[in-house]
Structure formats: structure tokens, C-alpha cells
N, C-alpha and C positions, 0 to 999 in steps of 0.2 A: 346613477351612482357614479363614478369612476374606482375602479379596485386600488386598491390600496396594499402596496406594497413595502414588508421593511426587507433589509441588506443588512447581513448581518457582518458583513465585511465591506471594504469596497473590491470589486471585480472588473478585471479586464471588458470591453467591447470583445462581443456586442452587446453584449443580455442588458445593458441597462437601457440605452436606446429602446429594446423591445419591450421594456418592460414602460419605460417612458410613453409607450404610443398606448397602451392602457390603461393607464392610468397615473398615480402620485405615489413617487418610489420615496425613500427612506433608506438613508444609509450611513449608517451608525460611520463615526469615525475610528475610530477605535472597535477592540473583538471586547464582547460585552461577558460580564461573569454572568455566572449560571442568575444568581439572582436577578438582575438584570434582562437578560433575557427571559425567566419565566413572566415579573412583568410586566414586557411590553408584549409577549402573545395574550396573555389572561386581559387587555386593557381591554380589549376589542377593540383598537384601530386600525387593526390590520387585517388582508385577507388571505394572505402567504407569508410566509415565512420565506425569506434564503438564505438557507444553513448551510456554515462547514466545519468540516471531518470534528474541529473542536468545538462545536458547541452542541454540549451536552442536553438530549430534547428526550429526557423520559418523561418514564410514565406519570410523575407527580404533573411536571409541566405538563404535558399535554391531557392530565385530567380536568388542567384550568384552561387552557387554552381557548382562544374563540378566532380560530383561523378555519380557514379549507384544508389546508394544504402548505406543506414543508418540503424545499426543495432543494435537495441536496449538492453543493454543487462537488462534487463526487464522484466514483463509480463506487466505492464501499457506504454503508449507512450504517455502521454497528455501535453511531452516536446518536441511534433515532431509534426507542425503542417500536418497531413496525406496528408492533401487536398493540400494543397499547392504543396509538393513532389508526388502526382499522376498529378497535371496540372504542372509539371516538369519533368514526367517521369521517379519520382526518388522513388524504392522500399526501404519501411518500412517492420524490421523484429522484431519480441520481440519472446519470453522467455514464450509461458502460458505451465501453467499446471505439472510446474514440484517445486512450494511451497507453494501447497494447504496447506499440513499436518503444516509444519515448521512456517507458520503465525498461523495456525488452532491452531498452539499449544500455540503463541506466545499471541494469541488475550486471550486462557484460561489463563495462566500466567496472564493477565495484569486482569482477571475477577477473580482473589485468590489475586493476590496479594494488590488490593482496596479494597477488602473486609475482605481482615485479617489484613489491613494498615500493609504491612509487609514493606514496605519503613521506615514508622516513626519508628516503633518496631527494626532493624536494625539500624538504624541512634542511636533510645536510646542508645544501650548494644556498640555500638561504642565511641560513648560520653561517655560512662563510669556513665549515668544515671540509669543506673538498678538494681535495691535496693534490687531484688528479687520477688520472685512471691507476686500477689496481687490479689484483688479481681474483682477489675475493672480495670485494667493496661490495657490498651488499647484494647478496645470491640469492636471489630468487627462484622462484620455480615455472617451468613449460606449462602448459596449459593444454598442447597438443599434446593427447595421449593421454589426459586425466581423467577421470571418471566424475561426468558431471551429474549430481541427483538431483532431478527436481520432484519437491515435496507439492503437489497439483498436477494437474495437466490442463490448464484447461487457456483463453488466450495468449494470458503473459508469459507462461512457460513455456506454451511453442512454440513463442516469438523467438524464447532464450536458448530456445532447442536448434531452431532452427542457425541462427546466428552460432551454437556450440560447435553444431557438426561442418561448420564451414569452417572454423577453427579446428577442424582434427578430435574433437573431444569424443568419450563415448559419453551415450545418454541415456541414463537410465530415468525412469518415474516412479511414482504412486500416486496415483490418483487423488483418490482422498483420503490421507493421510487423518489421524490414524488408523482408519478400517480400510478395508482395497472395495476394487469390483472390476470385474472384469473389464479389458478393453478390447476391443475386436480388429481386426483389421480394418475394416471398413469406414469405423469410427479414427481410428491412426491417419487415415485416407494417407499425405505424403510423408507419412513418421513408416507406413509399414516396412518391418525390416529392417529400420533405420536406429529407430531407439526399442530399448528397453523395458518392460513394464517388470517391478520387482516387488514385491511387499515389505512395505514400512521399514521394519526392522531391518529387510535385507539393504536397503537404501540406506538407511543410516551408516553400517558397517563399509557397505563398501564403494561408496564417495569419495572422492577429495574434494568438491566443494561441492557442500549441499545447499540447493536454491529454495527459496520458501517460497510460495504460489497458493495460498491455501488463504477463504477469508477469513476473518477470526468468526470462531461460533461457542459455544461452549466446548466443541468437542478438541478444538484447533488450540484454543487458550492454554499456556506453554506447552504447546506440542514439544517444541525443543526445549527439555527442563535437564538437570543434573545427572538423571538417568541419560538420557540419550548423547549427552558428550562424553561418559565413557564411556560408550558404546561406541565413538566415531575416532577414527584412528588421528595418531598426535599427529598428523602435518595435515590435516583434512581444514578446511577455512567455512564457515559459513558467510551465509549470503542472503539477505530479507531486505526486500522492497514488498514485502507485503504487507504486514498490520505489526504493530511494535509487540501489542500481548502476547504475538505464537511464540516468541520468545522467553524465558524467565531472566530477564537480563541480570539479574544479580547471579544466577547462576553462571552466566558469560565471562559475566567475571572472574571468574574464580577459576572458571575452563583454561582463560586466556592466560592468567598468572600462575596457573599451575602446571601447563604444558600440557593440558588433555587435548584440548587442539589449536591448531598453527596459527591461525588468522579469525578475523572477522569486519568483511564491510555492512555498513548497515545504511539505512536512508529511513527507516522507520524505528520508533523509539515505544517501550513500552508503559511510561508516563510522559510521551510528548507536553512540552518541550525538556521539561527536564531527564536527566540521563540518569545508571543504577551511579554510586560511588565509587570511583574508580574508573569509569571503563574510558573517562580522556586522557587517562595518565598514559592508557597501555600503548606502548610503540607499534603490538603488532593489530590497529584497526583503522579503517580508514571510514569515516563517520559523514553522511552527506545532510545536509537537514529539510528529509523528504519533499527532495525533487524529481520523484520521478515521472511527474507528467507535466513538470516545467517546461514548458518549449511554448513561443509565442503562439503557434499553429494549436494545438493542445488546449492550451489553456484558453485560447477566444473560441471553441469549436466546445468547450466545459461549459462558457460561458452561456453561449449561445438554446444549449441542450436544455439548461436550469432554467433561463427564460421565457423557451418556452413551454415547459412542465409547467412553471409558473401563473403563464397567461392562462394557459388550458385550465389548472386548477379554478379559475378565478369565472369562467368562460361555460362553464359547466358542458366542456370538452373532454377527450380521454386525454392527459397528457402522454406525449410519447414516448415516457421512461415512466412506465408506474410501478413503483415497485408492492403497493397489496391494492391489483387492480379490483379486490374481492366490495371491496368499499362501494365500485359501483354496481355491486348486483342488490 
């Protein structure tokens, strides 16, 4: 019998042709509701479901699911209850290592955009309010010589550090906030003597730009909350290209309104696609629609890897990017 694949959202090539070589492919025309996805996964009509971050694959869904695997079209997989999947013998795959540079570029774009008030400037020109050069028009700040604090120091954070050093920024990092662990020179590699490790509290208080690069876990949920905003410099800028719930978005709105911090550049949100009330009204924000990985080559590679994971799940092979290898044991 041919394999049967369910794809919850149309994806770019070359993923779909790879799936079609191995069996039948059902692509939903629009994202399913939770109840619809639960119904489809429990129907017994599909072997593998290829999901997106917005698809909630929780313990209740997995308890009823009649699938061999869930292949997530994303590096992150906080939308999937991996523990529950493992307990039911369901494989989970992701697409790591392909969007590092693309996401780092967006983080730098947010740093530059917020520091130089790009959104405000663009709006002024479009609305016909530009009257010519003025000595004090939309004064921003230099990023050269500023302190960039990196929460997390994985692949994306390191790529941001590489770019920031090229701009003459001082780079600090805390590898696993809110906890800590020492990072030696050998592990730092090219960054030895070029970046400085500091505790999380010090990172918060010293950073001119605080850029988040941590996974979403119980420990990092609301890592940046009202208490953190109170510790940040009044001129500090928050950058988030990680996961929305790492930031308490209501507290962020209050901090921006009250001048506790100067600005925020966001590519992710706590309750996507909904935003905290008042966020879009603030002039000192740069808000992107989760486009960190949105380049043609990156999305094509994510498509390929998610398809390879799905194919392996139905052909009794080990998926190339398996989140829960213990299922195979």
C-alpha cells in the first residue's frame, strides 16, 4: 500500500514531489482548526502528518492519533507534545540548521530598524509629512559601540554575534538564561576573546540591545517580564526572533508606553497571529510577521527536510532529523 501523507498547509517545492513519489498526498487548502486536525489525525486515513508551528499537536490529539509520525515544517517543535508522542510510539521530526543566517539577518534588520527609527521615518514619508532635512528630525542611536546582549548562544545567536562584531558592537551573552553554565574557550572557538559571558541579570542591566535566542520551555516562558523590563536601561531595545511567549507581551506594551525601555523589534508574538492590545499603536516598535526564515532557499530546504523526515517515517528508516529517537529503541 502506498504511503498516505497529510500536509496541513501548502508548502513550497521540492517537498510535495518527494512525498508524491512515495504515495498519496492530501494538502489542506487552509490551516485546519484544532478540532479538524484532531479528527483527521485520528481517522486512520493518514500515515504521517506534515505540520506547521501554528498546528497544535497536544497530548489529547496524540492519544487518539492513528499516525506513525509528525514532521514539523520548522526548526522549533514547541507546538508538539513530544513526550506524549513518544509514549504513543509516534515519531517527531523537525528541520534544524537551515535558517541560521536568514534569522540572524532579520535580527540585525530589527536592531538597525529600531535604532534608526526606520518604521517611523518610512511612515512620515508615505504620509506626506516630510518637509526636508532638519537637524533634529527622527534622531536615532548608533549601534557601533553599543552593547548587544544575547540571551542564548546557539547557532543563530552566534551568527548574530558575528554580524554585530562587524558593526563594532560589544557582545555579551548568557548561554542558558535564566540559569547559567560556563562556556570555555574551546567551545567559544572564533568568539574567544571577542565576546564576554555574563550572568543573566548582568546581561539585562548592561545591554543596549537585548536579543533573544532561546527555545521555548517552561524555564524560558515569560523569561522577559515586567521585572526584567524594570532592570533594563531606559534607552534599551528588545529584539525577539525566537519564540513569542518568551516575552510577556502585555508587560512589554506597558514598558514601551511608560518609557522603561526605548523600543522593541519583534518577529514573533505570544499568541500569534494575535498581538497584545496596544502593541500596534506604539510608534517605537518594529513588527514583522514571523519572516525570520522567509527566503526562497531556506524555505525550499525546510520543505525538502520535512518531506525526507515524513518519507523515512513510513519506510521504516530513521528520519534524518528525529526529535525523539527513543521511539526507535
